[in-house]
N, C-alpha and C positions, 0 to 999 in steps of 0.2 A: 708643797704647801702644808701637808699634814705634819711633816717633820718640823717645820718652822713653828707651827702652832704649838706643838708639843714642847719645843724648846722655850717658847715664850711662856707657856703655862708653868714650866719648871722654874723659870726665872721669877715669875710672880709669886709662886709658892715659896721660893727661897727667901724672897724679900719679906713676905708676910710672916714666915717663921722667924726670921731674924728680928724683925720689929717686935713681934709678940714676945720674944724672949728677953727683950731689953727692959731693964727697970727704968721706965720712961721718966720717973721723977728725978733721976740722976743724970739723964742724958739731954744734952742740948739739941736744938733743932739743927745746928751746924754739924754735930756728930752724925745725926741721922742722914742729913743731906750728903755728907762725905761717904757714908756707907752705901747709900743708894747710887751715888756717882761711881763708886768702885765697882758695884755690880754691873752698871751699865758699861763700864770700860771692858768688862770681861765678855760682853756680847760680841758676836760676829758682826761684820758690817751690815748684813742684811737682816739682822734681828733688832727688835726694839721692845722695850717694856710697855705693857698695856695695863692700865688700871681701870677697873669698872666700879661704878657706884652701885649701891644696893638697888637703886631704881632701875638699873640696866640688867639686873640679874633676876633669876627666878629659882625657887626651890624645886626639887624633884616633885614634890606634892603639887605645887602650882602648875608645873608642866603637865602632870598627869591629868589634872582637871581641864587644862587648856586643850589637850589632845583628846581627852576622853579615853586614855589608855592606862594600862597597868604599870606599876613600878618596874616590873621585869622588862617590859617593852622599852621603857626609857633607858634602863641599864644597857639593853641591847643596842639602842641607838647611840649611846655614849661610846660603847666598845667599838662600834663600826665607824666612829668618827663623824657621825651625822650631827651630833651635838657636842660641843666643847665643854669639858668639865672644868670648873674653877673651884678650887678649894679655899675656903676661908676658915683656917684652923681645921676643925673636924667637920665643918659644914660643907656640903656640896651645893654649888650653885651652877646654873646654866645661863647662857647669854640669851637675853630676851629676843634680840633681833634674829638670832639663829633659830630659836623656837618658832617665831612668827614666820620665817622663811620656810622652815620645814613643814609648817602647817599648810602652806599653799600648794 
């Protein structure tokens, strides 16, 4: 499961990097759709792309406040795989439902 999540995150990061590097004023929606479909075709049968809205994610600072723990503790939880890291460009986000589940 951990390997699958890692692969999914890499896929999402690749898509975000690809889209952020595109000069969007010169690219049609069809071209973006084609590139995304190409990435999906490269996935293994048991993999899928997952996209999160900003409402479904939390910053490391927000998680620290929610947990009442230090930044280093959150980094430790991320490294242990207790919290999944989503990168949006250079920003790190964590999945809100995972944070809530870990809190219980």
